[in-house]
Structure formats: C-alpha cells, structure tokens
C-alpha positions in Angstrom: -7.7 -13.3 1.9 -5.5 -12.9 -1.2 -8.3 -14.4 -3.3 -10.8 -11.9 -1.8 -8.5 -9.0 -2.4 -7.6 -10.2 -6.0 -11.3 -10.2 -7.0 -11.3 -6.4 -6.5 -8.1 -5.5 -8.2 -7.7 -4.3 -11.8 -4.4 -4.0 -13.6 -3.0 -0.4 -13.9 -2.7 1.3 -17.3 0.3 3.3 -18.5 1.5 6.1 -16.3 1.3 4.3 -12.9 3.5 6.1 -10.4 5.5 2.9 -9.7 6.1 2.0 -13.3 9.7 0.9 -13.7 10.3 0.5 -10.0 11.8 -2.8 -8.8 10.7 -4.3 -5.5 12.8 -6.7 -3.4 11.7 -9.4 -0.9 13.5 -7.8 2.1 16.0 -5.0 3.1 19.3 -5.7 1.4 17.9 -8.5 -0.7 18.9 -8.8 -4.4 15.9 -11.0 -5.2 13.6 -8.9 -7.3 9.9 -9.7 -6.9 7.7 -10.2 -9.9 5.0 -7.6 -9.6 1.8 -6.6 -11.4 0.9 -2.9 -10.8 -2.8 -2.3 -10.1 -5.1 0.7 -10.0 -5.2 2.3 -6.6 -9.0 2.0 -6.2 -9.3 -0.5 -3.3 -8.9 0.5 0.4 -7.5 -2.0 2.9 -7.4 -1.7 6.6 -3.9 -2.6 8.0 -2.3 -2.7 11.4 1.1 -1.2 11.7 3.9 -0.5 14.2 4.4 3.3 14.3 8.1 3.0 13.7 8.9 4.7 10.4 12.4 5.2 9.0 12.7 7.8 6.2 9.0 7.3 5.2 9.1 3.5 5.3 7.5 1.3 8.0 10.3 -0.5 9.8 8.1 -3.5 10.5 5.7 -5.4 8.2 2.2 -4.1 7.9 -0.6 -6.7 8.6 -3.7 -6.9 6.4 -6.9 -6.8 8.5 -9.7 -6.5 5.9 -10.9 -4.8 2.8 -12.9 -1.6 3.3 -15.4 -1.7 0.5 -17.5 1.0 2.4 -15.0 3.7 1.6 -13.1 4.9 -1.5 -9.5 5.8 -2.0 -10.6 9.5 -2.1 -12.0 9.1 1.4 -8.6 8.2 2.9 -6.0 10.8 3.7 -2.6 10.5 2.1 0.2 8.9 4.1 1.2 11.4 6.8 -1.6 13.8 6.2 -3.8 12.4 9.0 -0.9 12.9 11.5 -0.2 16.4 10.4 -3.9 17.4 10.7 -4.1 15.8 14.2 -0.9 17.7 15.4 -1.9 20.9 13.9 
C-alpha cells in the first residue's frame, strides 16, 4: 500500500502549513520522526474510532484505500461534515 500511495505523492514547496513542525512516534515520545512534507492533493479513505481528544484522534487511523475518484476540494474539512449534519 505504501508504494501505491507514494506513486501519487509530490513533495511540498515552501509555505506548507506544517513547515517546521516536529512529529513524534507516539504520545510522550522524544523520538522525532524524519518526515517529508507533501502537497495535500491525494485523498485517502481511512477508518477511525470516533474518540477525539482536543482535535486529535485518540486511536490510530487505519488506511483503507486511495480515492482517486475525488479531489481534496471535494472533501469537507475536518469537523465540517459533523457540523453540517448536526445543523
């Protein structure tokens, strides 16, 4: 799966929203992950537990498949779908 996803990713240019952000392997970990920021063009379908703590999923997301039939513009921002459904 990682090879399939990697074929569709392109490295981000300057000004990426996560530029300068450090990512760790787990909560409380001091091990900083080596990352390559990519353009947010590709849509992936994931399964997730609904438990969210301060905007962060409490359990790992699980990759299901790439959604090459939709664009990033077709997908509501995180939380926007829930607000529309409640509203």
